[in-house]
Kinemage of the C-alpha trace (Angstrom):
@kinemage 1
@onewidth
@group {chain A} dominant
@subgroup {mainchain}
@vectorlist {calphas} color= white
{ca met a 1} P 11.398 71.124 -66.128
{ca his a 2} L 13.154 74.569 -65.764
{ca met a 3} L 10.647 76.281 -63.283
{ca ile a 4} L 10.985 73.273 -61.192
{ca gln a 5} L 14.845 73.092 -61.340
{ca arg a 6} L 15.130 76.887 -60.280
{ca leu a 7} L 12.885 76.117 -57.317
{ca ile a 8} L 14.730 73.523 -56.250
{ca thr a 9} L 18.188 75.633 -56.371
{ca tyr a 10} L 16.560 78.105 -54.812
{ca ser a 11} L 15.264 76.077 -51.868
{ca trp a 12} L 18.616 74.801 -51.793
{ca leu a 13} L 20.110 78.017 -51.070
{ca leu a 14} L 17.464 79.128 -48.439
{ca leu a 15} L 18.021 76.085 -46.424
{ca arg a 16} L 22.042 76.510 -46.808
{ca thr a 17} L 21.842 80.156 -45.822
{ca ile a 18} L 19.443 79.798 -43.014
{ca phe a 19} L 21.869 76.871 -41.508
{ca cys a 20} L 24.575 79.330 -41.814
{ca tyr a 21} L 22.609 82.286 -39.958
{ca cys a 22} L 22.648 79.822 -37.349
{ca cys a 23} L 26.196 78.773 -37.293
{ca ala a 24} L 26.854 82.303 -37.277
{ca ala a 25} L 24.352 82.833 -34.424
{ca ile a 26} L 26.859 80.659 -32.259
{ca val a 27} L 29.548 82.103 -33.339
{ca gly a 28} L 28.538 85.331 -31.924
{ca leu a 29} L 27.623 83.761 -28.599
{ca leu a 30} L 31.191 82.310 -28.325
{ca phe a 31} L 33.316 84.872 -29.828
{ca phe a 32} L 31.489 88.147 -30.333
{ca val a 33} L 29.906 88.403 -26.883
{ca pro a 34} L 33.559 87.961 -25.308
{ca cys a 35} L 35.223 90.381 -27.742
{ca leu a 36} L 32.459 92.801 -26.170
{ca val a 37} L 33.081 91.967 -22.410
{ca val a 38} L 36.717 92.725 -22.864
{ca ala a 39} L 36.012 95.785 -24.919
{ca ala a 40} L 33.691 96.606 -22.005
{ca cys a 41} L 36.709 96.424 -19.232
{ca ser a 42} L 39.406 98.414 -21.447
{ca thr a 43} L 40.171 101.842 -22.737
{ca thr a 44} L 40.950 102.202 -26.261
{ca glu a 45} L 44.633 102.203 -25.905
{ca asn a 46} L 44.587 99.132 -23.209
{ca leu a 47} L 42.372 97.510 -25.947
{ca leu a 48} L 44.768 97.823 -28.823
{ca gln a 49} L 47.252 96.552 -26.578
{ca asn a 50} L 45.782 93.721 -25.713
{ca lys a 51} L 47.158 90.411 -27.467
{ca arg a 52} L 44.863 88.251 -25.949
{ca phe a 53} L 41.912 90.133 -27.512
{ca phe a 54} L 43.189 90.011 -30.857
{ca trp a 55} L 43.631 86.738 -30.722
{ca leu a 56} L 40.238 86.339 -29.725
{ca leu a 57} L 39.259 88.483 -32.567
{ca asp a 58} L 41.301 86.596 -35.298
{ca lys a 59} L 38.919 83.357 -33.627
{ca met a 60} L 36.211 84.981 -34.426
{ca tyr a 61} L 36.726 86.421 -37.884
{ca arg a 62} L 37.948 82.795 -39.173
{ca ala a 63} L 34.872 81.067 -37.209
{ca thr a 64} L 32.547 83.549 -39.057
{ca ile a 65} L 33.946 82.437 -42.401
{ca ala a 66} L 33.620 79.198 -41.132
{ca ser a 67} L 30.234 79.567 -40.121
{ca phe a 68} L 29.085 80.268 -43.969
{ca phe a 69} L 31.065 77.271 -45.025
{ca leu a 70} L 33.212 79.017 -47.689
{ca pro a 71} L 36.664 78.062 -48.774
{ca ile a 72} L 39.588 80.607 -49.003
{ca arg a 73} L 42.438 80.647 -51.350
{ca met a 74} L 44.908 82.966 -50.450
{ca arg a 75} L 48.177 84.126 -51.955
{ca gly a 76} L 51.020 86.640 -50.383
{ca leu a 77} L 50.329 86.318 -46.465
{ca glu a 78} L 54.195 86.327 -45.937
{ca his a 79} L 53.963 90.534 -47.260
{ca met a 80} L 52.384 90.696 -43.856
{ca gln a 81} L 55.564 90.416 -42.127
{ca ala a 82} L 56.717 93.756 -42.914
{ca gly a 83} L 55.791 95.163 -39.758
{ca pro a 84} L 53.064 97.466 -38.708
{ca ala a 85} L 51.381 98.783 -42.127
{ca ile a 86} L 48.369 100.330 -43.796
{ca val a 87} L 46.295 97.356 -45.250
{ca val a 88} L 43.812 98.686 -48.070
{ca ala a 89} L 41.361 96.320 -49.567
{ca asn a 90} L 38.882 96.412 -52.187
{ca his a 91} L 34.861 96.724 -50.662
{ca glu a 92} L 32.139 94.569 -52.549
{ca ser a 93} L 30.695 92.690 -49.560
{ca ser a 94} L 30.242 92.885 -45.540
{ca leu a 95} L 32.101 89.506 -45.592
{ca asp a 96} L 35.280 91.434 -46.372
{ca ile a 97} L 35.484 92.455 -43.155
{ca pro a 98} L 36.348 88.862 -41.311
{ca val a 99} L 38.428 87.838 -44.302
{ca leu a 100} L 40.621 90.694 -44.086
{ca gly a 101} L 40.546 90.235 -40.659
{ca ile a 102} L 41.821 86.609 -41.010
{ca val a 103} L 44.771 88.375 -43.058
{ca met a 104} L 45.826 90.302 -39.980
{ca gln a 105} L 46.490 86.834 -38.352
{ca gly a 106} L 45.842 88.480 -35.056
{ca arg a 107} L 48.252 91.227 -35.287
{ca pro a 108} L 47.184 94.002 -33.495
{ca his a 109} L 45.239 96.542 -35.785
{ca leu a 110} L 43.066 99.555 -35.791
{ca trp a 111} L 40.349 99.963 -38.389
{ca tyr a 112} L 38.975 103.131 -40.204
{ca ala a 113} L 34.875 102.854 -40.717
{ca trp a 114} L 32.108 104.581 -41.902
{ca val a 115} L 30.814 106.582 -39.435
{ca arg a 116} L 27.196 105.458 -39.011
{ca phe a 117} L 28.482 102.189 -37.984
{ca phe a 118} L 29.608 103.472 -34.612
{ca ser a 119} L 25.651 104.747 -33.852
{ca thr a 120} L 24.853 100.698 -34.236
{ca pro a 121} L 23.455 99.711 -30.672
{ca val a 122} L 25.736 96.349 -30.042
{ca leu a 123} L 28.480 97.115 -32.611
{ca gly a 124} L 28.846 100.540 -32.578
{ca phe a 125} L 30.189 99.746 -28.980
{ca leu a 126} L 32.700 97.703 -29.885
{ca leu a 127} L 33.698 100.101 -32.997
{ca arg a 128} L 33.934 102.789 -30.504
{ca arg a 129} L 36.982 100.969 -28.581
{ca met a 130} L 38.906 99.499 -31.801
{ca ala a 131} L 38.350 101.585 -34.849
{ca met a 132} L 38.132 105.254 -36.474
{ca pro a 133} L 35.002 106.771 -37.451
{ca val a 134} L 35.483 107.874 -41.262
{ca asp a 135} L 32.629 110.477 -42.437
{ca cys a 136} L 33.111 111.051 -46.196
{ca asp a 137} L 30.555 113.733 -46.363
{ca his a 138} L 32.642 115.994 -43.565
{ca ser a 139} L 36.116 116.410 -44.507
{ca met a 140} L 36.721 118.106 -41.029
{ca arg a 141} L 35.618 115.203 -39.359
{ca ala a 142} L 37.547 112.674 -40.881
{ca ala a 143} L 40.405 114.793 -40.739
{ca arg a 144} L 40.163 114.828 -36.953
{ca ser a 145} L 39.568 110.722 -36.784
{ca met a 146} L 42.854 110.574 -39.052
{ca ile a 147} L 44.680 112.343 -36.788
{ca arg a 148} L 43.488 110.412 -33.813
{ca gly a 149} L 44.075 107.010 -35.673
{ca met a 150} L 47.909 108.177 -36.782
{ca ala a 151} L 48.729 109.277 -33.379
{ca leu a 152} L 47.377 105.532 -31.841
{ca ala a 153} L 48.652 103.656 -34.567
{ca glu a 154} L 52.300 105.521 -34.091
{ca gln a 155} L 51.764 105.226 -30.118
{ca leu a 156} L 50.952 101.980 -30.516
{ca ser a 157} L 53.075 100.068 -33.429
{ca leu a 158} L 49.540 99.449 -34.915
{ca tyr a 159} L 48.286 98.068 -38.544
{ca ser a 160} L 45.923 100.240 -39.904
{ca val a 161} L 42.830 98.781 -42.143
{ca leu a 162} L 40.913 100.326 -44.282
{ca phe a 163} L 38.804 100.604 -47.329
{ca pro a 164} L 39.791 103.694 -49.727
{ca glu a 165} L 36.489 102.799 -51.956
{ca gly a 166} L 34.686 104.585 -49.228
{ca gly a 167} L 31.821 102.209 -49.762
{ca arg a 168} L 30.864 98.833 -50.803
{ca tyr a 169} L 30.475 98.090 -54.660
{ca asn a 170} L 29.726 95.337 -56.730
{ca ser a 171} L 29.792 96.073 -60.199
{ca gly a 172} L 33.389 94.388 -60.259
{ca lys a 173} L 35.144 97.261 -60.817
{ca val a 174} L 38.112 98.861 -58.813
{ca asn a 175} L 36.405 102.312 -58.042
{ca thr a 176} L 38.247 105.786 -57.378
{ca phe a 177} L 40.394 105.696 -53.979
{ca phe a 178} L 40.214 108.732 -51.588
{ca ala a 179} L 43.630 109.508 -50.796
{ca gly a 180} L 43.343 108.940 -46.671
{ca phe a 181} L 45.706 106.442 -46.952
{ca gly a 182} L 48.278 108.301 -49.031
{ca ile a 183} L 48.715 110.925 -46.316
{ca leu a 184} L 48.867 108.184 -43.472
{ca ala a 185} L 51.763 106.332 -45.164
{ca lys a 186} L 53.741 109.215 -45.259
{ca lys a 187} L 52.816 110.580 -41.638
{ca leu a 188} L 53.471 107.583 -40.311
{ca lys a 189} L 56.777 105.934 -42.675
{ca gln a 190} L 54.905 102.913 -42.681
{ca pro a 191} L 54.433 100.758 -46.362
{ca val a 192} L 50.822 100.492 -47.603
{ca ile a 193} L 49.958 96.744 -47.939
{ca pro a 194} L 47.186 96.158 -51.043
{ca val a 195} L 44.814 93.366 -50.594
{ca met a 196} L 42.589 91.999 -53.135
{ca leu a 197} L 39.300 90.384 -52.340
{ca lys a 198} L 37.703 88.185 -54.891
{ca asn a 199} L 34.295 86.556 -55.018
{ca leu a 200} L 32.679 87.974 -52.256
{ca gly a 201} L 30.509 90.368 -54.068
{ca ala a 202} L 28.990 87.095 -55.576
{ca thr a 203} L 29.149 85.554 -52.434
{ca tyr a 204} L 27.255 87.723 -50.570
{ca pro a 205} L 25.854 91.128 -52.349
{ca pro a 206} L 25.183 94.058 -50.442
{ca lys a 207} L 21.373 93.865 -49.110
{ca ser a 208} L 20.846 90.084 -49.981
{ca phe a 209} L 19.931 87.639 -47.533
{ca leu a 210} L 21.013 84.460 -49.421
{ca ile a 211} L 24.925 83.310 -49.427
{ca tyr a 212} L 25.826 81.961 -52.460
{ca pro a 213} L 28.628 79.221 -52.087
{ca his a 214} L 31.647 80.352 -54.011
{ca thr a 215} L 35.663 80.321 -53.669
{ca ile a 216} L 36.955 83.021 -52.173
{ca glu a 217} L 40.194 84.364 -53.403
{ca val a 218} L 42.336 86.602 -51.267
{ca val a 219} L 45.851 88.212 -53.049
{ca val a 220} L 48.424 89.908 -50.832
{ca gly a 221} L 50.429 92.463 -52.641
{ca glu a 222} L 53.880 93.662 -51.698
{ca pro a 223} L 54.431 96.230 -49.394
{ca met a 224} L 54.193 99.592 -51.561
{ca arg a 225} L 56.102 103.262 -50.332
{ca pro a 226} L 55.578 106.717 -51.581
{ca ser a 227} L 58.790 107.804 -53.324
{ca glu a 228} L 60.450 111.150 -51.969
{ca his a 229} L 58.945 113.601 -54.831
{ca glu a 230} L 55.379 111.464 -55.601
{ca thr a 231} L 52.578 113.417 -54.421
{ca asp a 232} L 49.613 111.738 -52.463
{ca glu a 233} L 47.665 111.524 -55.470
{ca ala a 234} L 50.276 109.763 -57.635
{ca phe a 235} L 50.902 107.118 -54.647
{ca val a 236} L 47.024 106.501 -54.306
{ca glu a 237} L 46.679 105.814 -58.295
{ca arg a 238} L 49.875 103.911 -58.500
{ca val a 239} L 48.363 101.738 -55.369
{ca arg a 240} L 44.991 101.632 -57.323
{ca asn a 241} L 46.590 100.667 -60.622
{ca trp a 242} L 47.702 97.077 -58.807
{ca phe a 243} L 44.390 96.592 -58.164
{ca leu a 244} L 43.252 97.088 -61.779
{ca gln a 245} L 46.029 94.709 -62.514
{ca gln a 246} L 44.433 91.558 -60.638
């Protein structure tokens, strides 16, 4: 009996997952392809100022999560009204990206993404238009990306969006943060808005084919600024402590 129940559960999950992937493919045709077309017709600077592009991107983020039939509970979205800021979040799943995109609510933003994604055939093309590559293994390359990202964020009044853990971790713990966003906060004189994403690691774990139905929870914290005499490391640790308390 127990084996039969497990087989029924697995079969239901498998069918649900395949249906979700089919829905996601439709979302790709309706929203991702138009985003690619707009990106192909724009320079990076023009694209990051294009409100219609970010409207379309917001619809893609929302439709992606909707295609997986995952309910979302959000708290603290009012803190996003602080103006251009640096948005940092924990990273458990590839679904973190569209969920964090929903939090942006169509506001112009610049992603910092893992450098390897930039070499993928289709996604890489879009990332090269709207994101900065992060190479955690080469500090000089990472520094150059940060400098260019800071220039764009300051020039175009953009939100900066990144995962300070530097990778996906599905251990249920908040890992050590890289200090880059602390430098961004001081140089740009922008606040840091922490965003805690919950249950995404259980919903769509790394390397998983199946999608497990869970309610996604999002907590947006109050904007945080480094104090006058606070070191970058101390500020980064203060932000990390906020995550540990959630």
